N, C-alpha and C positions, 0 to 999 in steps of 0.2 A: 434614460440610461439604456444602452444597447446590451443585451445579454451576451456573455462570452460563448454561450452554447445554446443552440436551438433545441429545446427539449421536445420530445414526443408528447402530445397533448391528448388526453381523453376528455371529451365533453359529455357529461352525464345529463340526460334529458328525460326526466320522468314525465309521463303523459297519461291522461285519462280522457277519452272522448273529445279530443281536440280536432282531429281530421284536417279540415282546410287550413286552419291556422298552423298546425304542425308542419304541413307542406311548406308554408312560407318560412318557418323557422329553419327547417332543414335546408331549403334553398339558400338562405342567407349564410348558413354555415358552410355551404359548398362554395361560396364565393368570397371567403375571407382573404385578407391580405397575407395571412400566414401560409406557409407552404402546405398545400393539401396533403402531400405525402407524409406530413408529420401530425396529421389529425385523425382522430377516430371518434365518431359520434355514436354514443351508446344510448339508444332509445329504450327505455323501460316502459313497456305497455302494461299499465296496471289494470289489466282485464277490461279494456275498452269494449264497448258493444260491437264495434267494427274493428277487427284486428289491424294494427298498424302495418303489418307486413302486407296487407292487401292493397295499400295505396302508397307506400314508401318503397321506392325501388332500391335494390342494393347495387345497381349499376350507376354509380354517381362518382364525381371527381374525388370525393372524400369517402374513406372507408366507413360504412354504416354497419353497426351491430344492433340487432333488435332482439330483446328478450321480453317474453310475454308472461305475466303472472296469470295463474289459473283462477285467482280470485282477487278482488280489489283489497289492497292492503294499506294504502295510504302512501303519502310522499316520503316519509321516513324510510319505510321498507324499500320503496322503489329506488331511492338514492343509494341505499346500501347494496341492493342488487347490482346497480351500476358500478359501484366501487369494486365489487367482487370481480367483475369482468374488465375493469380498467387496467390497461397495460402502460398507460402514459406516465411519464415522470411527473407531469403536472396535470392535475384534475381541475376541470372547470364545471361547477354545478350551475345549470341554467334551467329556468322554468320554461315550460313549453308554450307559454303565452308571451315570451320575451323574444322579440326579433333582434338579433345582434347587429350592431353597427359593423360595417365592413372591416374595421380595425380592432374589434373587441378582443379576439384571441391574441393578436399581436401586442395589445396594450397590457393584457394580463402577463404575457411572457416577458415583457420588458421589466416587469417587477419581480421576476423569478430569480432567486439565487438558491442553489441547491443547499439544503441543510439549514436554511433560514427559517426559524420557527415563526412564521407569519401566515395569515390568511389575507388575501387581497379582495376587498369589496369593490366591485364595479358600481356604476350608477345606473339607475333605472328611471326612465322618463316616459311620459305618455306618448304613444305613437301618434304622429300627426293625423292619421286616418281615424283615430278615435273621436267620435262626435263629442264636442265640448259641451259640458253642462256646468252648473255651479259647483258640483262636486269635483270635477276634474280641474276646474279653473282655480278653485281656492283650496282644495284639499291636496296638498303636495305630500302624499303618503309615501311615495317611492323615491323622492329626491332627498339626498342627504344634506338638506339645507342647514339643519342644526348641528349635524356631525362635523361640518367643516370648521366650526369654532372650537371644537374640543381638542385639547392637547393630546388626549389618549382615548381611543375608542374602547368600549367595554362590551361585555357579552350581550347586553341589551341593544347594542347597535348592530348586531350581526343579523344578516339576512341571506337566505339561501337562494335567492332568485338569480344572482349574478356574482359568483364568488369563486376564487381559485385557491388551491392549496397543494402542497407537494404530497404525492401519494405515499412516498416512503415514510414521511413523518406521521401520517394518519395510521399507518401500519405499526410503526415503532411504538407509538403511544396508545395503540388499541382504541382509537377514537372512531366511533361510528354513530350514526343517527340512532336514536332510541326508537325501536319499532313499536313500542307501546303507545307512541303518539299516533293514533289512528284517526282522531277527530281533527278538525281544522286548527292549525296554528301551533306555534311555540317550539316545534321540533328543530327549527334552525337556530333559534335563540338558545335552546338547551345545548345544542352542539357547540355554540359559541362559548357557553359556560364551561363545557368540558375542555375546550381549547385553552381558555384563560387559566383553568386550574393546572394545566400542564405548561404554563409559561409562554403561550403563544401571544403575539401582538397582532393587531389588525391594522392594515394599511388601506386607506381609501384612495382609489384610483378613478378620478372623475372622467378620464378619457376612455375608460372601458365601458362604453355606453350600450345598454340594452333598451329597446323600446317596448313598453308594455302595451300590448295590442288586445286589450279586452275592454268592451264597452262597460264602463263602471257607473254605478249609481250609488247614491248614499244608502238606499234600502238594501242593496246587495251587501255592502260593506258592514252594515249593522247586523245582518243575518250571519255573516261570517264571524263577526266579533262575538255574537251570542254563542255560536258553536265552539268558540275557543275557551269557554268556561271550563269544560272538562280537561282540556290540555293545560290550562293554568293551574288547576287544582292538582293534576298529576305531577307537574313540574315542581310545585311547592312541596308536595308530600314526598317526592323522590328524595329530596334533600332535607327532610325533616323540618320543613318550614324555616329554613335558615334565613335570618333577618337580612343578610347581605343580598339575598336573591329578592325577597319581597320589597326591600328598599329600592333596588335598581329597577324593578318592574313596576314600582309605584302602586303596589297592591294595597288597597285600603282595608285595614282591619275590620272585622265584622262589627266590633263594638263602635268603631268610629262611623261606619256606614249607618248603623241604627241611630247614632247621635244626630246625624245630618239627614235623616230620611225625609224630613219635610222639605229641606232644600233640594234633595235629589228629585222628589216628586214635582216640585214647582219648576225646577230647571228642565226636567224631561218634558213637561207640558209646554213650557214656553219655547224650548229649543225646537220642538216639533212644529209649533206655530210659526216661528221665525223662518225655519227652513221652507215651510210651505209657502209663506208669503214671498220669500226671495226667489224660490223656484218659479213662481208665477210671473216674475218680471221678465218681459220680453224686450230686452235692450242689450246692446253690446257692452256698455261700460257701467260700472257701479261705483258709487262713492267709496272712499276708504272705509267709512264706518259700516256701510252695507257689507263690504267684503269681510270686515271684522266680525259682524253679526253672523254671517253664514259660516265662516271658517270655525269660529268658536262653538257655535251650535252643533255643527257637524262633528267636530272632535269630541264634544261631550256625548252626543248620541252614540258614537262608535265606542268610546272608551268606557262608558257606563253600562253598555249592553251586557257584558259578561256577568255583572254583579246581580242582575235579576235572575240569573241562572245559578251563579256561584253561591249565593247566600240563601238558597232553599234550605240548606243546613249550615250551621255555623262553621266558619273556617278559622282555625286558631292561629292566624298570622300575628307576628309580633307587632307592637306599636311602632309606627314610623317616627323617625326623628323630626320630620316636618312633613306637612301635607302639600307642599308645593308640587305641582305637576301631577297630582293625583286626580281621581274623579271628583273628589270634594272640591278641589281648586277649580276644575272645569265647571262644576255645577254652580259655584258661586259666581264665576265670571258670566255664565249664561243669565243668571238671575239679575246681575248688575246691568248687563246689556239690555235685558227685557224691560227693566225699569227705565232705562234711558230711552228705549224705543217708545215707551208710553209718553215720554216728553214732560213728565212732571216731577222729576227727582233731581234734587240739588246734590252737590258734593257733600255738604254737611249731613243731609238726611241719609244718603247711602252709607256714609262712614259710620254714623251712629247706629243704623239699623242692621248692617251686615258685617262690617269690619271690626268695629270696636269691641263687640261681644266675644270675638274669637280669642282663644287662649294661645294660639300658635303665632308668635310674633313674626317669624319669617314669612308665613302665609299672609299675615296682615300687611306686611310691607310690600310683598309681591302684588297683592290686590290693589294697594294704593298706586303702585306703578302702572298697572293695567288700566285702572280707572282714570288715572291722569292722562294716559294715552287716548282713551275714549273721549274725554272732554276736549282734548286738543283737536281730535278729528271732527268733533261737533262744533268747533269754534266757540268754546265756552271757557275762556281763559281764567276767569275768576274762580270757577269751580276747579279747574285744573290746578291752579296755584294752591287752593285750599287743601285738596286731597294729597298733593305731592308734599306740601309742608308737613301735613299730618304723618305721612309715611316716613319722612326723614326724622321725625321725633320719636318714632317707635324704637325701643331698645332692642337691638339685634346686632350681631357682628357686621361690620362694614364689609360689603361684598359687591358683586356686579350690580345687583338691583339697586343698591344705595346710590351708586354713581350714575346709573341710568336715570334715576329720579332727578338727580342734580342736573343732568344733561337736559331733561325735559323742562325742568323749572327754568333753567338758563335760557332755553329757546323761547319760552313764553315771554320772559322779561325782554329778550331781544326784539321779539315781534311787537312788543308794546313800546319800543324805543327807550326802555329803561336800561341803558347800556352800562351804567356803572355796576348795577347789581348783576347783570348778565356776565360782565367781565370777571367779577369776583367768583361767580359760580363756575364759569368755564376754566378759570385759573385753578380752582380747587381740583377739578378733574385732571388738569395738566400736571399738577404737583403730586397728586396722590393716587390717581385712578388708573394709571397705565397697567399695573399688574392684574387688574380686574376686568379690563375691557378688551374687546376685539380691536385689532389695529385700525379698522375702518371707523369705529366709534371714537377712538382716541384721536385719530387724524381729523375727524369732524370737529372735535373740540378745539384743536389747533387752528383749523380753518376759520371757525366762527370768531375766535379771538383775534386772528389776523384781520378779518373783515371789519370788526369793530374798530380796531386801531386805524385801519385805512379810511373808512367812511366817516367815522365820528371824530377821530382825533388827528386825521390827516398826517399820519406818520408812516409813509410807504416803506421806508427802510426797515422799521421795526416790524411792520406787518409782513414784509417779505420773508423775514426770518421764520415766522410761524407757518406761512404757506410752504416754504421750502421743507421744513420739518414734516409737514403733513404729506407732501409728495414723496419724500424719502421713505417715510413709513408705509405709505399706501399709494403707489404709483397710479393706481386706477381711479384715484380721487380727482375727477375731471374738474370740479369747481376750483379746487386748490391749484391745479396746474394752470388753469386759465387766469386765476388771480395772480399767480406768480409772474406770468407773462405781462400782465397789466402793470405790475409794480416795476418791471425792468426799465 
């Protein structure tokens, strides 16, 4: 959508001791596709040891404004300083280790409508010059892969590294970053909470691309996560430990943390071992299960890190409605993976030892789904069927996880040439699962049903109906497109 008006844009760039990288970021901002006369880059030097003004020239194609703090105050205060000096109609917050794509500003502007209460989230990906390691390969922390499936983004999806918003609206609703966030993390998510409280919506713009140009290691991210404990506690206390916040942030209550302390300790030990083993692998490609091991272990080590700091003293967070996607969930997944890595655990044993004793039925079902995936990756179909059937028997509201388990179970039966059972299961998804699944998942159920009709029952006309529906719903489904051509 082309904007009817080209707004003046202020880009707020907080920085602390970036130097060489900052030069690259400013250079990229000076060569944007958006008219340079409509850009102002506001660099807030948060008391760097070498002043930014000593190496960034003010004689550039884009107007540069440099403000220097006399003491280091943190990103929240630096961004607020930038806002004070911003004269643009549209404000883009950009981190100083994010090199903007040539069209980043233009893509943000294309989403701009004056008076529209929204914030536009751009995407952030690893810069191609960043040396790849297991963490950058499997840990997609900056890519909104899960956000794309969500019908509505919430404050916990908000990130300040590449986001735009109308300056007048921030002023009208007195929205600013909370300068009390001086430690690492949460200041952007808390701003997102303020925005949501005022009725703002969040729009994801995948074409507004910023490239994260920092050499990342898992150890660095764990240290950052540990430092975020203070920020998490401040966020919760600021809003009187409101359960809507702790639920969205998946904060595990102190009582629950203590209840699962043995699982946490075992998961921490095993995750550290698994990461160490996989980091030592010197080869280009990994099996799907090895990728699963590394990613799950890394996520747990990062997400559990604040708790070792946070629970030095009890935090009175409300009980969560379910423990899915919390550190408890991550810990249990790590333990299940570690048992599988040891090679002597069956589906029945893992279910009885780790899943059946839980009182949280949605978590039990979610773990059955994950464990079923692990067994499929390890080519252990009997164990996969056992655990998925157990998961489907657990009493809990029918939801996305329920239909994903049916999909996995149908796939196992199809691979074993048990086409009758597979057809029944895929048809269950087609008849009832559409409201719960992403379009690509639902399209795959249509495709598999058509494939069974074509290859097993030799009914190309009926099969083509399913392939056509799959392509109409999900045009990027290559297998369904190819199958439709075959049926013609």
